[in-house]
C-alpha positions as a printed NumPy array, in Angstrom:
array([[ 15.039,  72.727, -30.199],
       [ 13.989,  70.96 , -33.344],
       [ 10.339,  69.647, -33.626],
       [ 11.269,  66.189, -33.571],
       [ 12.787,  66.731, -29.935],
       [ 16.22 ,  66.345, -30.872],
       [ 18.693,  69.133, -29.688],
       [ 21.409,  67.687, -31.862],
       [ 21.181,  65.567, -35.028],
       [ 23.812,  64.554, -37.315],
       [ 23.81 ,  61.913, -40.159],
       [ 26.89 ,  60.803, -41.773],
       [ 29.133,  63.494, -40.005],
       [ 32.693,  63.034, -41.28 ],
       [ 35.816,  65.09 , -41.226],
       [ 38.839,  64.623, -43.37 ],
       [ 42.33 ,  66.242, -42.674],
       [ 44.139,  65.363, -45.839],
       [ 44.435,  61.654, -45.793],
       [ 43.406,  61.404, -42.036],
       [ 39.863,  60.376, -41.428],
       [ 39.279,  62.092, -38.074],
       [ 35.51 ,  61.574, -37.899],
       [ 34.147,  58.742, -39.792],
       [ 30.405,  58.924, -40.792],
       [ 28.923,  59.507, -37.477],
       [ 25.316,  59.337, -36.779],
       [ 24.258,  61.065, -33.583],
       [ 20.784,  61.999, -32.071],
       [ 20.58 ,  63.683, -28.695],
       [ 17.338,  64.218, -27.223],
       [ 16.575,  67.795, -25.89 ],
       [ 17.072,  68.412, -22.276],
       [ 19.312,  65.334, -21.854],
       [ 22.967,  64.651, -20.924],
       [ 24.809,  62.785, -23.722],
       [ 28.081,  61.56 , -23.368],
       [ 31.053,  60.827, -26.199],
       [ 33.278,  58.363, -24.353],
       [ 36.682,  57.449, -25.857],
       [ 40.549,  57.865, -25.52 ],
       [ 42.177,  61.269, -26.338],
       [ 42.621,  61.222, -30.094],
       [ 39.42 ,  59.277, -30.755],
       [ 37.719,  62.124, -32.361],
       [ 35.672,  63.751, -29.602],
       [ 36.756,  67.348, -29.761],
       [ 36.675,  67.091, -33.727],
       [ 33.039,  66.22 , -33.379],
       [ 32.383,  69.321, -31.25 ],
       [ 34.339,  71.548, -33.743],
       [ 31.776,  70.356, -36.452],
       [ 28.691,  70.577, -34.391],
       [ 29.542,  74.232, -33.504],
       [ 30.579,  75.379, -36.925],
       [ 34.275,  75.99 , -35.961],
       [ 35.438,  73.164, -38.474],
       [ 33.954,  72.504, -41.867],
       [ 32.103,  69.331, -42.389],
       [ 33.614,  67.29 , -45.132],
       [ 30.481,  65.187, -45.563],
       [ 27.156,  64.678, -44.034],
       [ 24.735,  67.057, -42.158],
       [ 24.322,  68.351, -38.754],
       [ 21.578,  70.365, -36.875],
       [ 22.149,  71.981, -33.348],
       [ 19.123,  73.791, -31.692],
       [ 17.045,  73.497, -34.775],
       [ 19.75 ,  75.031, -37.211],
       [ 21.628,  73.576, -39.983],
       [ 25.123,  73.885, -39.043],
       [ 26.424,  74.145, -42.532],
       [ 23.872,  76.888, -43.688],
       [ 23.213,  78.879, -40.483],
       [ 26.277,  78.412, -38.294],
       [ 26.027,  81.979, -36.731],
       [ 22.542,  81.085, -35.201],
       [ 24.155,  77.733, -33.946],
       [ 26.948,  79.589, -32.22 ],
       [ 24.297,  81.854, -30.68 ],
       [ 22.523,  78.924, -29.217],
       [ 25.286,  76.809, -27.84 ],
       [ 27.517,  77.234, -24.762],
       [ 31.195,  75.846, -24.31 ],
       [ 33.166,  74.634, -21.269],
       [ 36.625,  73.861, -21.919],
       [ 38.779,  71.176, -20.4  ],
       [ 41.126,  73.599, -18.859],
       [ 39.542,  76.593, -16.706],
       [ 40.531,  79.619, -18.685],
       [ 39.4  ,  82.687, -17.353],
       [ 41.148,  86.266, -17.027],
       [ 42.789,  86.05 , -13.544],
       [ 43.488,  89.859, -13.278],
       [ 39.69 ,  90.428, -13.458],
       [ 37.043,  89.984, -11.001],
       [ 34.395,  87.352, -11.385],
       [ 31.674,  90.223, -12.42 ],
       [ 34.161,  91.611, -14.899],
       [ 34.706,  88.223, -16.541],
       [ 30.972,  88.096, -16.919],
       [ 31.03 ,  91.571, -18.236],
       [ 33.611,  90.934, -20.981],
       [ 31.576,  87.588, -21.893],
       [ 28.664,  89.795, -22.289],
       [ 30.665,  92.106, -24.592],
       [ 31.96 ,  89.209, -26.656],
       [ 28.467,  87.995, -27.375],
       [ 27.022,  91.46 , -27.678],
       [ 24.53 ,  91.044, -24.777],
       [ 22.628,  93.913, -23.593],
       [ 20.264,  92.862, -20.891],
       [ 22.65 ,  90.348, -19.205],
       [ 23.214,  91.892, -15.685],
       [ 20.03 ,  90.228, -13.984],
       [ 20.965,  87.035, -15.672],
       [ 24.367,  87.253, -14.229],
       [ 23.298,  88.068, -10.732],
       [ 21.167,  85.086, -10.604],
       [ 24.111,  82.824, -12.081],
       [ 26.201,  84.135,  -9.265],
       [ 23.64 ,  83.32 ,  -6.671],
       [ 22.949,  79.657,  -8.133],
       [ 26.962,  78.955,  -7.954],
       [ 27.168,  80.597,  -4.761],
       [ 29.687,  83.047,  -5.818],
       [ 27.942,  86.358,  -5.058],
       [ 30.117,  87.298,  -2.114],
       [ 33.163,  86.903,  -4.281],
       [ 31.903,  88.705,  -7.314],
       [ 34.384,  91.506,  -6.791],
       [ 37.314,  89.416,  -6.042],
       [ 39.927,  88.652,  -8.827],
       [ 39.27 ,  85.146, -10.303],
       [ 43.211,  84.395,  -9.748],
       [ 42.218,  84.169,  -6.171],
       [ 39.489,  81.555,  -6.674],
       [ 39.895,  77.975,  -5.681],
       [ 39.604,  75.389,  -8.709],
       [ 36.015,  74.58 ,  -7.855],
       [ 35.008,  78.171,  -8.017],
       [ 36.793,  78.54 , -11.218],
       [ 34.808,  75.893, -12.719],
       [ 31.735,  77.264, -11.381],
       [ 32.575,  80.817, -13.002],
       [ 33.473,  78.895, -16.329],
       [ 30.054,  77.374, -16.366],
       [ 28.306,  80.607, -15.518],
       [ 29.967,  82.384, -18.439],
       [ 28.856,  79.451, -20.688],
       [ 25.141,  80.116, -19.533],
       [ 25.172,  83.684, -19.645],
       [ 23.567,  84.043, -23.147],
       [ 20.926,  81.221, -22.229],
       [ 22.067,  78.668, -24.519],
       [ 19.952,  75.54 , -25.569],
       [ 22.935,  73.206, -25.614],
       [ 26.325,  73.146, -23.73 ],
       [ 29.199,  71.235, -24.922],
       [ 31.509,  70.149, -22.354],
       [ 34.934,  68.934, -23.521],
       [ 36.753,  66.786, -20.857],
       [ 35.488,  69.304, -18.18 ],
       [ 37.029,  67.352, -15.136],
       [ 40.373,  66.446, -16.614],
       [ 43.009,  66.736, -14.166],
       [ 40.961,  67.666, -11.303],
       [ 41.304,  65.613,  -8.01 ],
       [ 38.45 ,  63.324,  -6.889],
       [ 36.617,  65.736,  -4.734],
       [ 36.329,  68.581,  -7.142],
       [ 35.575,  66.172,  -9.982],
       [ 32.529,  64.819,  -7.956],
       [ 31.549,  68.682,  -7.125],
       [ 31.479,  69.237, -10.784],
       [ 29.335,  66.027, -11.538],
       [ 26.871,  67.512,  -9.008],
       [ 26.846,  70.849, -10.923],
       [ 26.354,  69.564, -14.33 ],
       [ 23.552,  67.373, -13.3  ],
       [ 22.186,  70.406, -11.558],
       [ 22.634,  72.666, -14.5  ],
       [ 20.95 ,  70.36 , -16.733],
       [ 17.891,  70.185, -14.625],
       [ 17.69 ,  73.802, -13.385],
       [ 18.258,  75.62 , -16.727],
       [ 16.631,  72.696, -18.999],
       [ 19.919,  72.937, -21.218],
       [ 21.134,  69.877, -23.278],
       [ 24.584,  68.692, -22.285],
       [ 26.888,  66.862, -24.719],
       [ 29.86 ,  65.761, -22.532],
       [ 33.179,  64.25 , -23.889],
       [ 35.299,  62.338, -21.471],
       [ 37.664,  59.338, -21.242],
       [ 36.458,  58.679, -17.427],
       [ 34.312,  55.657, -17.336],
       [ 32.652,  56.585, -13.923],
       [ 31.913,  59.836, -15.303],
       [ 29.95 ,  58.9  , -18.207],
       [ 28.119,  55.962, -16.503],
       [ 26.996,  58.599, -13.542],
       [ 26.117,  61.484, -15.53 ],
       [ 24.642,  60.292, -18.962],
       [ 21.376,  59.165, -20.141],
       [ 23.048,  58.077, -23.298],
       [ 26.477,  57.338, -24.348],
       [ 28.239,  56.724, -27.528],
       [ 31.762,  54.871, -27.346],
       [ 34.007,  56.365, -29.948],
       [ 37.321,  54.905, -31.291],
       [ 39.358,  56.143, -34.293],
       [ 36.615,  58.397, -35.291],
       [ 33.695,  55.898, -35.351],
       [ 31.118,  55.179, -33.194],
       [ 31.639,  51.421, -32.029],
       [ 28.492,  51.458, -29.813],
       [ 25.765,  53.892, -28.569],
       [ 23.027,  53.329, -25.993],
       [ 22.317,  53.727, -22.315],
       [ 25.027,  52.777, -19.88 ],
       [ 22.733,  49.809, -18.666],
       [ 22.331,  48.735, -22.173],
       [ 25.888,  48.986, -23.077],
       [ 27.076,  47.088, -20.188],
       [ 24.32 ,  44.445, -20.739],
       [ 25.643,  43.637, -24.051],
       [ 28.872,  42.093, -22.738],
       [ 28.33 ,  38.618, -21.451],
       [ 31.825,  38.006, -20.251],
       [ 34.521,  39.318, -17.599],
       [ 37.916,  40.32 , -18.348],
       [ 41.329,  39.628, -16.688],
       [ 44.141,  41.786, -17.382],
       [ 47.45 ,  40.549, -16.319],
       [ 51.092,  41.15 , -16.812],
       [ 53.555,  38.111, -16.795],
       [ 57.067,  37.11 , -17.206],
       [ 58.282,  36.373, -20.827],
       [ 57.78 ,  32.831, -20.494],
       [ 54.041,  33.007, -20.434],
       [ 52.492,  32.837, -24.042],
       [ 49.108,  33.531, -25.869],
       [ 48.805,  29.799, -26.273],
       [ 49.344,  28.748, -22.512],
       [ 46.718,  31.425, -21.553],
       [ 44.101,  30.15 , -24.151],
       [ 44.323,  26.741, -23.062],
       [ 42.893,  27.542, -19.692],
       [ 39.423,  26.377, -19.542],
       [ 36.827,  29.394, -19.717],
       [ 39.19 ,  31.651, -21.397],
       [ 37.676,  32.55 , -24.898],
       [ 40.157,  34.962, -26.257],
       [ 43.515,  36.255, -25.515],
       [ 45.038,  39.779, -26.668],
       [ 48.301,  41.491, -25.974],
       [ 48.231,  45.013, -25.069],
       [ 51.807,  46.639, -24.404],
       [ 53.145,  44.671, -21.512],
       [ 49.867,  43.1  , -20.522],
       [ 47.593,  40.378, -21.596],
       [ 43.794,  40.883, -21.779],
       [ 41.665,  37.592, -21.453],
       [ 37.997,  37.489, -22.106],
       [ 36.742,  34.78 , -19.565],
       [ 33.298,  33.204, -18.932],
       [ 33.593,  34.088, -15.143],
       [ 36.397,  35.745, -13.327],
       [ 35.342,  33.771, -10.264],
       [ 35.659,  30.401, -12.121],
       [ 38.631,  31.205, -14.295],
       [ 41.202,  32.731, -11.667],
       [ 41.806,  29.41 ,  -9.599],
       [ 42.461,  27.672, -12.841],
       [ 44.756,  30.557, -14.026],
       [ 46.839,  30.342, -10.809],
       [ 47.131,  26.697, -11.436],
       [ 48.18 ,  26.944, -14.861],
       [ 50.878,  29.689, -13.992],
       [ 53.558,  29.853, -11.253],
       [ 53.303,  32.625,  -8.826],
       [ 56.544,  34.236,  -9.979],
       [ 55.177,  34.119, -13.631],
       [ 52.702,  36.577, -12.592],
       [ 53.496,  40.338, -11.988],
       [ 50.108,  42.188, -11.903],
       [ 46.573,  40.969, -12.275],
       [ 43.258,  43.   , -12.329],
       [ 39.609,  41.723, -13.011],
       [ 37.187,  43.942, -15.014],
       [ 33.614,  43.08 , -14.463],
       [ 30.84 ,  44.189, -16.733],
       [ 31.372,  47.973, -17.255],
       [ 31.668,  50.686, -19.766],
       [ 35.382,  49.861, -19.867],
       [ 34.635,  46.164, -20.525],
       [ 32.429,  47.217, -23.255],
       [ 35.258,  49.27 , -24.643],
       [ 37.455,  46.354, -24.24 ],
       [ 35.358,  43.789, -25.742],
       [ 34.928,  46.154, -28.805],
       [ 38.429,  47.292, -29.363],
       [ 40.502,  45.059, -27.422],
       [ 42.019,  48.031, -25.543],
       [ 41.461,  49.66 , -22.389],
       [ 40.282,  53.664, -22.817],
       [ 43.174,  55.103, -20.906],
       [ 45.779,  53.185, -23.03 ],
       [ 43.719,  53.461, -26.463],
       [ 45.101,  57.117, -27.51 ],
       [ 47.82 ,  59.591, -26.353],
       [ 47.107,  62.567, -28.446],
       [ 46.612,  65.559, -26.248],
       [ 44.145,  68.222, -27.494],
       [ 45.303,  72.165, -27.495],
       [ 42.176,  73.149, -25.432],
       [ 43.59 ,  76.547, -24.888],
       [ 43.626,  77.318, -28.601],
       [ 40.185,  75.642, -29.233],
       [ 38.721,  77.941, -26.253],
       [ 40.112,  81.224, -27.826],
       [ 38.648,  79.999, -31.361],
       [ 35.175,  79.671, -29.659],
       [ 35.394,  83.129, -28.065],
       [ 36.461,  84.65 , -31.248],
       [ 33.622,  83.075, -33.199],
       [ 30.964,  84.376, -30.752],
       [ 32.152,  88.074, -31.642]])
């Protein structure tokens, strides 16, 4: 931890791949012991930021410090002080839980690791499955083992990149409880990337909303939601409906088209909806959705898009995870 209380500090952080500006002069300060969220669509630059902060990718411009060490000047000390939880649960299914911990200890050249491993197995309620092959574990148990591996070397910071993607609702909520518990129990700082609105809102003390490599807003969830003094109405209509017709409805302050849908910024959904139904025929409205102030509405307000529709790139998490494991050697 740095003397000023920041576990992560970055200024002007930039990454270019040829002509592509993947991360655009980002400023980031994450208090030690907190859970910080990077919220944005796939392809927004979230994983690239983690690569830069962990020394897995060279910084084009700017500076970054993690766990008190300069990422550019001292990348190996940074790697020794950070943990990693990938989007996918990637373990050796042919090895037992204990053998996976042993392998992780070997990769990190840990000597006095067994006591720590025992405590982690007990904390995650995996002691009775320690000799069972990981291939027999449930999804929730595999996620617990993944976090145990990330904690084995007692990191100061853990990066969790889309840790709940693809999980069903019950497992996702179980993992939320684990993330909160790990943060409190082990005092570790968590930087979490996600495109799930509810996840960032529930877990994170502070959130940065990212789009096209830029931070478009940063603050506590309450602060971010408080800045949007409007509701949003999303609707799909017949081709006969035009932007002009929608903009003419009293209470509609802006109209944007996103794919097959219209996104209306309105003063109050309760007031505008009756007027909308008066202005349009029933057969002209195919679908309608109301978005009250939320992190989703903040993203819509700032970008004109919904988070789940703003990006489509899928990261190669398996390859990234293997790079992390190699870097620890």
